[in-house]
N, C-alpha and C positions, 0 to 999 in steps of 0.2 A: 879574015876568019877569026883571028884572035879576038877582035872586038866583038863579034857576034857571040863567041864562046863566053866572054866575060858578061855580056848582057843576059845570056841564058842563066848563068849562075846567080846573078843578082835577082832575077825573077823568082827562081826556085827558093832562094833564101827568104825573100819577102813573103812568099806563100807559106813557107814553114813558120815564119814569125807570126803571120796572121792566124794560122791554125792553132799555134801555141797559146796566143792571146785569147782566142775564143774558148779553148778548153779551160783556161784559167778562170775566165769570166763565168763559165757555167758552174765550175766547182765552187766559186765564191758565192754565187746565187743559191746553190744547194745548201751551203753551210748557213747562210743567212736565213733561208726559209726554215731550216731545221731549228735554228735558235729561236726564231719567232714563234714557231709552233710550240716549242718547249715553254716559252714564256707565257703563251696563251693558256696552255694546259695548267701551268702553275697558278696563274691568276684565277682560272676557273675553279681549281681546287680550293684556293683561298676564299673565293666568294662563296663556294658551297659550304665550307666550314663556318664562315661568318653567318650564313643564313641559318644553319643548324643551331648555332649558339643563340640566335635571336628568334627562335621558333615562337609562334604566337601561343598564348595561354587561353584555353577555352573558358568563357564566362557565361553566366546565365543572366538574362535581362528581365526586368519586370517593371510594370507601371507603378510609380510611387502613388500610394494612397494615404489618406489621413484617417486616423481613428483615435479612440480614447484609450489611455493606459492607466491602469489602477496603481496607486502607490500603496504598498503594503508593509506591514511589520509582522515578522514571524517569530515564533517561539515554541519550544517543546512543552509538553504537558501530559496529563492523563485524565481519564474520565473518573467521575466520582458520583455519588448519589446523595441528594439532599434528604431523602426520606427512605428509611429502612423499615419494612414491615416484618413483624415477628409473629410467628404462629407457635403458640404454647399449648401445653396439655391442659385441658379444662378440668381434669381430675386425675387421680392416680389410676393408672391402668396399663394395659398391654397394647403396644402399637401393632396392629394387625397388618398395616401396610404404610409405606412411605414411597410415593410415586415419583418423586423428582430428586435430581442430584444437582450439585453446584454447576451453574452455567445454563441450566434449563430455563426456558421461557414459560411463564405461567400466565394464563388468562384470568381475567376477573371472574370470581365465583367458581373457579374450577376446583374440584376436590384434589387435595394434595396429600392427605394422610387419613388413616382410620384408627380409632382407639376404642378399646373395650374396657369398661369399668372393672377394676380388680375384684371386688366382692362378687359381682355377677359372673365374672369369668371363673372365679373359684367355685361358685355353685354349679356352673355348667360342667367343669372338670370333675367335680365330685359326683354328679349325677351320671356322667359317662362311666366313671369307675364303678358305680353301683350296678349299672347294666352289665358290665363285663364280669363282675364277681358274683352275680346272682346265681344261686344253685337250685332254687326251687321256683315253681310257677308263681307263688305268692311274692317272693322276693323280686322276681323279674317284673311282675306287674307293678309293684311299688316303684321299682327303679325306673321303669318307662314313664310312669306318671311324673316322677321327680324330674326326669330329663325334659319332658315337654314343658313343665313349669319353669325350669331353669332357662330354657331357650326363650320362653315368653318374657321372662324377667331380665334377659340379657340387655345390658345398657351399652350400646355401641353408637359411636358418633363419628361422622365424617367431618374432617376439618377442611375448610375452603379458603382460598386466597381472597382477601377482601378487595384487592386491586391487581391489575396486571403488572408484571414485573419479571425480574430475573433472579433466580436463586443464587445467593452469595455465600450461604453457609448451611450446613446440615448438622443438627445436634443429636440426632438419634437415628436408630436403624430399626427395621422391621423385626418384631418379636421382642423388643426390649421393653422392660418395665420402666415407666417414667412416672415421676411424681407431679402433682398438680403445680403448674407454673413452669415446668421445665421447657426449655426451648427445643422445638422440633425443626423448624425451618426459618431461615431469615432470607428475605429477598428485597431487592431494591425496586421501588416503584418505577414503572417505565417512564412516567412523566416527570420524574425527579432527577434524571440523568443529566449531569452537566460536565463541562470540560474545564479544567483548571490549567490555564496556560501560564508559563513562566516567561514574563516579558522583562527585558533589560530596563533598568531604571532610567536610562537616557531616553527611552522611547515612550515613557509613561505620559509625558505632556501631550502626546498625540492621540492617546486612547480616550474614546468617549463612549458612553452607553448608547446602544442602538446601532453601532457600526456592524456591518456584515462581516462574517467570518467563514472561511472554508477550512474544515477540519479533515485532516488525513488520518484515518484510523485503520488498524488492521482488521481484515475480515469484511471490509466494505468494498462495493464495486466502483465507487467513485467518491469524490469529495462530499462530506456531510456538511450541510449549511448550518450556521449558527448565528447568534446575535450576542454582542458584548453586553453583559449585564452590569458589570462594574468591577472596581478594584476590590480585592480581599485584603485582610490584614497581612502585613508583611511578616515573614518568618523572623524568628529571633536568632537564627544561626549565622547571621552576617552575610547572607547571600546577596549578590548584586542583582538578582532578579526578583520581581514582585508578582505574586499570583493574581491573575485576572480571570474572573468567572465568565464563562461563555455558556449561554443557554443553548442546548442542542435543539434543532428544529423538531417539532412534533410530527411533521409531514415529510418523512424521509423517503425519497424515490430511488435512491441509489444503494439502499442498505442490502448487504449480502447476508446479514444475520443480526440477531439482537445485539444492541450496544450495551455492554456490561461495564460495571465499575472496574477500575484498575487497568484499562487499556491505555497504552502509551501511544502518543501521536504528536502531530504538529498542527498549530493554529496559524493561519494566514489572515491577518486582520487588515481590512481595507480602510486606510485612514484618509484617502483622498483620491483625486483623479486629475490627469492632464488631458485636456481636450484638443482635438485637431492636430495631433502629433503625426508628422510624416512617417 
């Protein structure tokens, strides 16, 4: 009996030991699994952060083409006029009208002012005063005949623009007494407008007559074409830029208004080209 009792105790102890070992093994596996999961989560977060930091930058793609590129020289400048037309009083008289102001465009042959000869104007004024002061029928009759005669002998002249252009100055106003030879209007002929560009001396060796020019001017809807005429005499003020005359195209398709003298702008002179550039 004692031997059987001892064997039963050993069996129970062995079972308890097996159960304890199994529980310990399960607990160890759980900890290992948890640790592995944490490590995977950490690695995943690291990979995500790395991916975010290396995010792709969007770009646009295009097919490479070949073309020609103009080589240009630029410089500031202003418009000027080679020819100024002057309208003067043909005789001493009264200006009865002056129709244009500075900046107005004038067509060829268009009336710009009217003038009345001073003696004939004085005779007309005298006859009108006689009519107003006549007190009898005879005086009134004489005054009316004098008025008709004064109107017939009135010397009035319309002054016309000899060429198309832009008014640049006005020397008299309506109703003013002017003497023979006094200036009434000055205007620049439309065909005489040029652009004087200031080009650096270092670039002058590349400037040639006949080169095409693009002028950027205020009041225009786009670039104004021009042609290099040639170099002008250098200034005596020690400037490092030399004036270059550019003839403005006579057939301007982009004009937003008349090109006047004194407009500041920029000249872009084409001095060459590169062909077949990618």
